[in-house]
C-alpha positions in Angstrom: 19.2 1.0 15.2 17.3 0.0 12.1 14.6 -1.7 14.2 14.1 1.4 16.3 13.6 3.5 13.1 11.0 1.0 11.8 9.2 0.9 15.1 9.3 4.7 15.2 7.8 5.0 11.7 5.0 2.6 12.5 4.2 4.5 15.7 4.1 7.8 13.9 2.0 6.4 11.1 -0.5 4.9 13.6 -0.7 8.2 15.5 -1.3 10.2 12.3 -4.0 7.7 11.1 -6.1 8.6 14.1 -5.9 12.4 13.6 -8.1 12.7 10.5 -11.4 13.1 12.5 -13.3 11.5 9.6 -14.5 8.7 11.9 -16.4 11.1 14.1 -19.0 11.4 11.3 -18.9 15.2 11.5 -18.2 17.5 8.6 -16.3 20.7 8.9 -18.0 24.1 8.2 -18.8 24.4 4.6 -17.8 20.9 3.7 -20.2 19.3 1.3 -21.1 15.6 1.1 -19.3 13.9 -1.8 -21.5 12.9 -4.6 -20.5 9.3 -4.2 -19.4 8.3 -0.8 -19.4 4.5 -1.5 -16.5 4.8 -3.9 -13.1 5.4 -2.3 -9.9 6.3 -3.9 -7.2 3.7 -4.5 -3.9 3.8 -6.1 -5.5 2.3 -9.2 -8.4 4.7 -9.5 -7.9 8.5 -9.7 -10.1 11.0 -8.0 -11.5 12.2 -11.3 -13.3 8.8 -11.7 -14.9 8.8 -8.3 -18.5 9.3 -9.3 -21.6 7.2 -10.0 -25.2 7.3 -10.9 -28.0 5.8 -13.0 -28.0 5.5 -16.7 -31.0 6.6 -18.8 -32.1 3.0 -18.7 -31.9 2.9 -14.9 -28.7 0.8 -14.6 -25.9 1.7 -12.2 -22.8 3.3 -13.7 -19.6 4.0 -11.9 -16.9 6.3 -13.1 -14.4 3.7 -11.9 -15.3 1.6 -15.0 -13.3 4.2 -16.9 -10.0 3.4 -15.0 -7.1 3.0 -17.4 -9.2 4.3 -20.4 -9.2 7.6 -22.2 -12.7 9.0 -22.0 -14.9 11.8 -23.2 -17.8 12.9 -20.9 -20.3 14.8 -23.0 -22.6 16.9 -20.8 -25.9 17.6 -22.5 -29.5 18.7 -21.8 -32.6 17.0 -23.3 -34.1 20.1 -24.9 -30.8 21.8 -25.9 -30.9 22.6 -29.7 -27.0 22.7 -29.8 -26.8 19.3 -28.1 -29.1 17.8 -30.6 -26.9 19.2 -33.4 -23.8 17.9 -31.7 -25.2 14.4 -31.3 -24.4 13.4 -34.9 -20.7 14.4 -34.5 -20.4 12.8 -31.0 -22.0 9.6 -32.3 -19.6 9.4 -35.3 -16.5 10.1 -33.1 -17.6 7.5 -30.5 -17.8 5.0 -33.4 -14.6 6.1 -35.0 -12.6 6.0 -31.8 -14.3 2.9 -30.3 -11.7 0.8 -28.5 -9.4 3.9 -28.0 -11.7 6.4 -26.3 -14.8 5.6 -24.3 -17.6 8.1 -24.6 -20.2 8.7 -21.8 -23.0 11.1 -22.1 -24.1 12.9 -19.0 -27.6 14.2 -19.4 -28.7 16.9 -16.9 -31.1 19.7 -16.2 -34.0 17.4 -16.9 -35.7 14.2 -16.0 -34.7 10.6 -16.9 -37.6 10.0 -19.3 -36.8 13.1 -21.4 -33.1 12.1 -21.3 -34.0 8.6 -22.6 -36.0 10.2 -25.4 -33.1 12.4 -26.3 -30.8 9.4 -26.6 -33.3 7.5 -28.8 -34.3 10.5 -31.1 -30.7 11.5 -31.6 -29.5 8.0 -32.2 -26.7 8.1 -29.6 -27.5 4.9 -27.8 -24.3 3.2 -28.9 -22.6 4.4 -25.8 -23.6 4.9 -22.1 -25.6 7.9 -21.0 -26.1 8.9 -17.4 -29.3 10.5 -16.2 -27.8 13.0 -13.8 -31.1 14.4 -12.4 -29.5 15.5 -9.1 -26.6 17.3 -10.9 -23.9 15.5 -8.8 -21.7 14.6 -11.8 -22.2 18.1 -13.3 -21.1 19.7 -10.0 -18.1 17.3 -9.6 -16.7 18.5 -12.9 -17.7 22.1 -12.4 -20.1 22.0 -15.4 -22.3 25.1 -15.5 -24.0 24.6 -18.8 -24.8 21.9 -21.4 -22.5 21.3 -24.3 -19.5 20.9 -22.1 -16.9 18.2 -22.7 -14.6 16.7 -20.2 -11.7 14.7 -21.7 -10.0 12.3 -19.3 -6.7 10.7 -20.2 -6.1 7.0 -19.5 -4.2 8.0 -16.3 -7.2 9.9 -15.0 -5.8 13.4 -15.7 -8.4 15.9 -16.9 -7.0 16.8 -20.4 -9.8 19.3 -21.2 -12.9 20.7 -19.5 -15.0 23.2 -21.3 -17.3 24.1 -24.1 -16.6 23.0 -27.7 -18.3 23.2 -31.0 -18.5 19.5 -31.8 -18.4 20.0 -35.5 -15.3 22.2 -35.5 -13.3 21.4 -32.4 -14.1 18.1 -30.8 -12.4 15.7 -33.2 -9.0 17.3 -32.8 -9.3 17.1 -29.0 -10.4 13.4 -29.2 -7.6 12.7 -31.6 -5.1 14.2 -29.1 -6.6 12.1 -26.3 -6.4 8.9 -28.3 
């Protein structure tokens, strides 16, 4: 009896595996292409970390590098006055929480050279900054405007996603995350 149950479970599993339709290469109506098709979910990497792109220095960055770490994604725009003002606070918090919370800047709504200049002029080069020219990472997290922070817990749960005044609100959120 036990062998029949195991064989039955295997047969049902095999049948269900072929029902997904993903191998046909066709997308359903209204289904968008994922920003990063080459990264696939595993039991060790949550969906929230399935993104990638280039840094302002042209190097590859994958969100999967954040697996098992608490992280702050800071979404900024090169010519944003508020982002420039927030840079000092973000830089200080990244230094203070180094080892406990990983900071990643996600520049958008501009071109990589302007983003690289922003990082240099605002002295925030001590942590990674992505140049999200295509907006894929911004869309993944539903970011509609600069000065948005996405806080991700070490298990990959989104702990916060929204706008914050860095000087008044960010430190408390980062402290809770750590």
